C-alpha positions in Angstrom: -7.8 -66.5 20.0 -6.9 -62.9 19.6 -7.1 -61.0 16.4 -5.1 -58.0 15.5 -6.6 -55.5 13.1 -4.2 -53.3 11.1 -5.8 -50.2 9.7 -3.8 -48.6 6.8 -4.3 -44.9 6.6 -3.1 -42.8 3.7 -0.5 -40.3 4.6 -1.9 -36.8 4.0 -0.3 -35.0 1.1 0.8 -31.4 0.8 -2.3 -30.8 -1.4 -4.6 -32.1 1.4 -3.1 -29.9 4.0 -3.2 -26.9 1.6 -6.9 -27.5 1.1 -7.5 -27.6 4.9 -5.6 -24.4 5.3 -7.7 -22.6 2.7 -10.8 -23.9 4.4 -9.8 -22.3 7.7 -9.0 -19.0 5.9 -12.3 -18.9 4.1 -14.1 -19.4 7.5 -12.3 -16.4 9.0 -14.5 -13.3 8.4 -11.6 -11.0 9.1 -9.8 -12.1 5.9 -10.7 -10.0 2.9 -11.6 -11.4 -0.4 -8.5 -10.0 -2.1 -6.3 -11.5 0.6 -7.9 -14.9 0.0 -7.4 -14.5 -3.7 -3.7 -13.7 -3.2 -3.3 -16.8 -1.0 -4.8 -19.0 -3.6 -2.6 -17.4 -6.3 0.6 -17.9 -4.3 -0.3 -21.5 -3.4 -1.1 -22.4 -7.0 2.3 -20.9 -8.0 4.1 -23.0 -5.4 2.5 -26.2 -6.6 2.9 -25.3 -10.2 6.7 -24.7 -10.0 7.4 -27.6 -7.6 6.5 -30.7 -9.7 4.6 -33.3 -7.8 4.4 -31.3 -4.6 0.6 -31.6 -4.3 0.7 -35.4 -4.3 3.8 -35.6 -2.1 3.2 -36.8 1.5 4.1 -34.0 3.9 6.4 -36.4 5.8 8.5 -36.9 2.7 9.3 -33.2 2.2 12.8 -32.5 3.5 14.7 -29.3 4.3 17.0 -30.0 1.3 14.0 -30.1 -1.0 12.8 -26.7 0.2 16.3 -25.2 -0.2 16.6 -26.5 -3.7 13.2 -25.0 -4.6 14.1 -21.7 -3.1 17.4 -21.6 -5.0 15.7 -22.4 -8.3 12.9 -19.8 -7.8 15.4 -17.2 -6.8 16.7 -17.0 -10.3 13.2 -16.7 -11.9 11.1 -14.3 -9.8 11.3 -11.0 -8.0 12.3 -11.1 -4.3 8.8 -9.9 -3.1 7.1 -12.7 -5.1 9.4 -15.4 -3.7 8.9 -13.9 -0.2 5.1 -14.5 -0.6 5.5 -18.0 -2.0 7.9 -19.0 0.7 5.6 -17.6 3.4 2.7 -19.7 2.0 4.9 -22.8 1.9 5.8 -22.3 5.6 2.1 -21.8 6.6 1.1 -25.1 5.1 4.0 -27.0 6.6 3.4 -25.3 10.0 -0.2 -26.4 9.9 1.0 -30.0 9.3 3.3 -29.7 12.2 0.6 -28.4 14.5 -1.6 -31.4 13.6 1.1 -33.9 14.4 1.8 -35.0 10.9 5.4 -34.0 10.9 7.8 -33.6 13.8 9.7 -30.6 12.4 8.9 -27.9 9.8 11.4 -28.5 7.0 11.0 -24.9 5.7 11.0 -23.3 9.2 14.7 -22.4 9.2 14.9 -21.0 5.7 15.4 -17.3 6.0 13.3 -14.9 4.0 15.0 -12.8 1.4 15.6 -9.2 2.3 13.4 -6.9 0.3 14.6 -3.4 -0.4 11.7 -1.0 -0.3 11.7 1.3 -3.3 10.4 4.8 -3.0 7.1 5.3 -4.8 7.2 7.5 -7.8 5.2 10.6 -7.3 4.4 12.7 -10.4 5.1 16.4 -10.2 2.3 18.9 -10.9 3.7 19.5 -14.4 3.7 15.8 -15.1 0.2 15.4 -13.8 -1.1 18.2 -16.0 0.7 16.8 -19.0 -1.0 13.4 -18.5 -4.4 15.1 -18.2 -3.9 17.2 -21.3 -2.7 14.1 -23.3 -5.7 12.0 -22.2 -8.1 14.8 -23.1 -6.5 15.1 -26.6 -7.1 11.4 -27.2 -10.8 11.7 -26.1 -10.4 9.5 -23.0 -12.7 11.6 -20.9 -13.6 8.8 -18.5 -10.0 8.1 -17.8 -9.5 11.9 -17.1 -12.3 11.8 -14.6 -10.8 8.8 -12.8 -7.3 10.3 -12.7 -8.4 13.6 -11.4 -10.7 12.2 -8.8 -7.9 10.0 -7.4 -5.5 13.0 -7.3 -8.0 15.4 -5.8 -9.5 13.1 -3.1 -6.7 10.8 -2.0 -9.0 7.8 -2.2 -7.8 4.3 -3.1 -8.9 2.9 -6.5 -11.7 0.6 -5.1 -13.0 3.5 -3.0 -13.2 5.9 -5.9 -14.9 3.3 -8.0 -17.6 2.7 -5.3 -18.3 6.5 -4.8 -21.9 7.3 -5.5 -23.7 10.7 -5.8 -25.6 10.0 -2.6 -22.2 10.0 -0.8 -21.6 13.6 -1.8 -23.0 16.5 0.3 -22.4 19.8 -1.5 -24.3 21.8 1.2 -22.2 20.4 4.0 -19.1 20.3 2.0 -18.2 16.7 2.7 -18.2 13.3 0.9 -18.4 9.8 2.4 -15.9 7.1 1.6 -17.6 3.7 1.9 -16.2 0.4 3.1 -15.6 -1.6 0.0 -14.6 -4.8 2.0 -11.5 -5.2 -0.2 -10.3 -1.6 -0.8 -10.5 0.1 2.6 -8.0 -1.3 5.1 -9.7 -3.0 8.0 -13.1 -2.0 6.8 -13.0 1.7 8.0 -15.4 4.1 6.4 -14.9 7.9 6.8 -16.3 11.3 6.0 -13.8 13.7 4.3 -14.1 17.4 3.4 -15.0 18.2 -0.2 -11.8 19.8 -1.4 -12.1 22.8 -3.8 -10.6 21.0 -6.8 -12.8 17.9 -6.2 -15.9 20.1 -6.0 -15.1 21.7 -9.4 -14.6 18.2 -10.9 -17.9 16.9 -9.5 -19.8 19.9 -10.7 -18.3 19.5 -14.2 -19.4 15.8 -14.2 -22.9 16.8 -13.2 -23.2 19.2 -16.2 -21.8 16.6 -18.6 -24.2 13.8 -17.5 -27.8 13.7 -18.8 -30.6 15.1 -16.6 -31.9 12.8 -14.0 -28.9 11.5 -12.0 -30.1 9.2 -9.3 -28.5 9.2 -5.9 -27.5 5.5 -6.3 -25.6 6.1 -9.5 -21.8 5.9 -9.4 -19.9 9.0 -9.9 -17.4 7.4 -12.3 -18.3 5.5 -15.4 -15.1 3.5 -15.4 -13.2 1.6 -12.7 -9.8 1.3 -14.3 -7.7 3.1 -16.9 -4.3 1.4 -16.8 -4.1 0.9 -20.5 -5.6 4.3 -21.3 -2.9 6.2 -19.6 0.0 4.2 -21.0 0.3 6.1 -24.3 -0.2 9.6 -22.8 2.3 8.8 -20.1 4.9 7.9 -22.7 4.2 10.9 -24.9 4.5 13.2 -21.8 7.8 11.6 -20.9 6.5 10.5 -17.5 8.1 7.4 -15.8 6.0 4.4 -15.4 3.6 4.6 -12.4 0.4 3.1 -11.2 -2.9 4.7 -10.3 -2.1 4.3 -6.6 0.7 6.8 -7.1 -2.0 9.5 -7.5 -2.8 8.8 -3.8 0.8 9.6 -3.0 0.4 12.7 -5.2 -2.5 13.9 -3.0 -0.5 13.3 0.2 2.6 15.2 -0.9 0.5 18.2 -2.2 -1.3 18.3 1.2 2.0 18.3 3.1 3.5 21.1 0.9 0.5 23.2 1.9 1.4 22.9 5.5 -1.4 20.6 6.5 -0.9 18.5 9.7 0.1 14.9 9.3 -2.6 13.7 11.6 -5.3 15.4 9.6 -3.9 14.1 6.3 -3.9 10.6 7.8 -7.6 10.9 8.8 -8.5 12.0 5.2 -6.6 9.1 3.7 -8.1 6.5 6.1 -5.2 5.8 8.4 -5.7 5.6 12.1 -2.1 5.8 13.4 -2.2 9.5 14.1 -0.1 10.5 11.0 2.9 8.2 11.6 2.6 6.5 8.3 2.1 9.7 6.4 5.2 11.2 8.1 7.3 8.2 7.3 6.3 7.8 3.7 5.9 11.4 2.4 7.8 13.8 4.6 11.1 13.3 2.8 9.7 14.3 -0.6 9.5 18.1 0.2 11.8 18.8 3.0 15.2 20.1 1.9 17.7 19.8 4.9 19.4 23.1 4.0 16.1 24.9 3.6 14.9 23.5 7.0 18.1 24.6 8.7 17.8 28.2 7.4 14.4 28.4 9.0 15.9 28.0 12.5 16.2 31.7 13.0 14.3 32.1 16.3 15.9 34.3 18.8 14.8 35.7 22.1 13.3 39.2 21.9 14.7 40.4 25.2 18.4 40.1 25.0 20.7 40.1 28.1 23.3 42.7 27.9 26.4 41.6 29.8 28.4 44.3 31.6 31.7 45.2 30.1 34.6 43.1 31.4 37.3 45.0 33.4 40.8 45.1 31.8 42.8 42.1 32.5 45.8 42.8 34.7 48.6 40.4 34.6 50.9 40.1 37.7 54.3 41.6 37.4 57.4 39.6 38.2 60.7 41.1 39.3 63.9 39.4 38.3 66.5 39.2 41.1 
């Protein structure tokens, strides 16, 4: 007598595959903590705005369901946010396809929305000075220190917040930007010259602090001032911007001083030889008419052509 055993297995749900995907991402050391946090945020948003998705078997998700979800989210969120959510949905379903749970990815043929990149707002020197004066009038000295340090150094916000007095060498005229593991791209540390404006700022901070600054102390006493600059920004009539725009402010000021793109890129932590700097910031100070007027080069030794003989036309006689 033969016996047949039937083993019933539960079909894995979208939530199960999503947890497996996050587990593989956590095990990857190349993924930064901020990237993992963004993945978790987008995945939670997908499951929150798709009712019952977490408990739905991956084999029951159809292309029509994905299209309806995209059409509904398109009316509620910005294109870049929907782009990230759709990318996360595709990663989960692609993992299910790779593990043989589904034959075809239902979201694989859905095209991503086209995102138009907006030019970052870069405050002028007058606007920057107006914000500094307004912050000082309100007594927000820590916010002033952060805004000035970002504008004078070109560092990212996490890099500036992690700067310590031990990283600054006044004798050598340099400061060291540490790898913050979530601020510096691809974990690259660098040593940057101590710019004159930044040197004056740091010396002013030293005089303001009490005696006995330790090398391990942080230079800044605050890590963020988004709310502090809101009122001064409005009073100065400056459009809305983020603290990262001060990094753009540093790059544009360096370009207007005639500094090479490759050198600016090294200061800012880029390793592409200045291609990104040229692509992002070159257009902000180059006037096409002004550039055309500079094309005045001529050879010093001119070639003097001999005079041409008079032109003699043949004479015709009428018969």
